[in-house]
C-alpha positions as CSV (number, residue, x, y, z in Angstrom):
1,X,-100.8,-2.6,-38.6
2,X,-97.1,-2.8,-38.0
3,X,-96.5,-1.7,-41.6
4,X,-98.6,1.4,-41.0
5,X,-96.6,2.2,-37.8
6,X,-93.3,1.6,-39.6
7,X,-94.3,3.9,-42.5
8,X,-95.5,6.6,-40.0
9,X,-92.2,6.3,-38.0
10,X,-90.1,6.7,-41.2
11,X,-92.1,9.5,-42.7
12,X,-90.1,12.7,-42.5
13,X,-92.8,15.1,-44.0
14,X,-93.1,18.1,-41.8
15,X,-89.9,17.4,-39.8
16,X,-88.0,20.3,-41.3
17,X,-90.9,22.7,-40.4
18,X,-90.7,21.5,-36.8
19,X,-87.0,22.0,-36.7
20,X,-87.3,25.6,-38.0
21,X,-90.1,26.3,-35.5
22,X,-87.8,25.1,-32.7
23,X,-84.9,27.2,-34.0
24,X,-87.2,30.2,-34.1
25,X,-88.4,29.7,-30.5
26,X,-84.9,29.3,-29.3
27,X,-83.8,32.6,-31.0
28,X,-86.8,34.4,-29.6
29,X,-86.1,33.2,-26.1
30,X,-82.4,34.1,-26.4
31,X,-82.9,37.6,-27.9
32,X,-85.8,38.9,-25.8
33,X,-83.8,39.3,-22.6
34,X,-81.0,41.1,-24.5
35,X,-83.4,43.5,-26.1
36,X,-85.0,44.2,-22.7
37,X,-81.6,44.9,-21.2
38,X,-80.7,47.2,-24.0
39,X,-84.1,48.9,-24.3
40,X,-83.0,52.3,-22.9
41,X,-79.9,52.4,-25.2
42,X,-82.0,51.5,-28.2
43,X,-84.6,54.2,-27.4
44,X,-81.9,56.8,-26.9
45,X,-80.1,55.9,-30.2
46,X,-83.4,56.0,-32.1
47,X,-84.3,59.3,-30.5
48,X,-80.9,60.7,-31.5
49,X,-81.3,59.6,-35.1
50,X,-84.8,61.1,-35.3
51,X,-83.6,64.4,-33.8
52,X,-80.8,64.6,-36.3
53,X,-83.2,63.9,-39.2
54,X,-85.4,66.8,-38.0
55,X,-82.7,69.4,-37.8
56,X,-82.2,71.8,-40.7
57,X,-79.3,70.7,-42.8
58,X,-76.3,72.9,-43.1
59,X,-75.6,74.2,-46.6
60,X,-72.1,72.8,-46.7
61,X,-72.6,71.7,-50.3
62,X,-74.1,74.9,-51.5
63,X,-72.2,76.5,-54.4
64,X,-70.0,79.5,-53.5
65,X,-71.1,82.6,-55.2
């Protein structure tokens, strides 16, 4: 029985996955409040980009007759 416990304790299979899961959770917890604080600025920036994309382009590159 003690050999089984020792083998289980020393087995590192899956440890890396648990570490990455913890890192992911920490990053999500850290970035969520920042995104919530910057929500209005992000919406305005996105809205500005979309408005610029919808405008008619100027023919600045059109050949001169």
